[in-house]
C-alpha positions, 0 to 999 in steps of 0.5 A: 608521236613516236615517243607516245607510241614507245610509251604505250609499248612499254606500258603494255610490256610492263602490264603483260609481265606484271600479270605473268604467272609460273605454273608449278607442278606438285608431284605430277598430280596438281599445279599451282600458279605463282609469280615467276620469282617464286621457287620451290623445294621438297621437304620430307616430313613425318605425317601427323597421323601415323609418323610415316614419311611424306614429301611436302612441296614448299613454295617460297618467295626469296627474301620473304618469310612467306611460304606455301607448303603442299602435300596430298594423301591418297586415302583408302578404306576397307570395303568388304576385304578390298581397298577403295577410295575413301568417301569425302566424310572420311577424308574430312575426318582425316583432316580434322584429326591432323588439325586436332594436333594444333592448339589455339586454332580457329576456323578461317572463312574466306570472304564471299567463298563457301565450299563444303569440300574446303576447310581452313584454320588459322593459328600462330606458332614460333620458329627461330624466335619469330612469330608466324601466322599460318592458315592450314587448309584442306581440299577434300576429294573422294580418296584424296586430301590436298593439304596446303599450309600458308605461313609468314611473319606478316598476317596480311601477306598470308591472307593475300596469298590465300588467293593463290589456292584458287589456281590449284588444279589437277594436272590434265591427262595430256600433260601427264603423257607429255611428262612421261616423254620429257623429264626436263620439267623436273 
């Protein structure tokens, strides 16, 4: 009986740890939940639209070519000589302008998922003599474009990683207050 109880405890331990996720913060504005063995780095890139530098947060699984790159843009428009947040159609236009730079892309549809504030494209590219499959997505909000790029040498790995996108959430204001008091999370 003791052995059976021990086996059930061990199974419970493994099941609990198998489903654990680690919450990563993206510029103190967004979170994404990924397995605890993932890591992140920050990369300065030039924005495709106007060559201005921006920081992209890259999440990656060590020992794998799988990576998720995330950045967001605050988009403003001129409204009678004052800047206001861009409307969603304007945000979509910015995303489409970014995507126009990519050749041989096609729209990617997530099965059983439809949302007018989300769009994705799939394409391939070569880097260091390896062929990568990528899905670039845009989340559209008033005044904000959240762009997420998932890439790997294995197509199935990228498609499976698409479901991590559903864990992306805006940071709760209570968390931001905590961040102001404690810098140890960085």
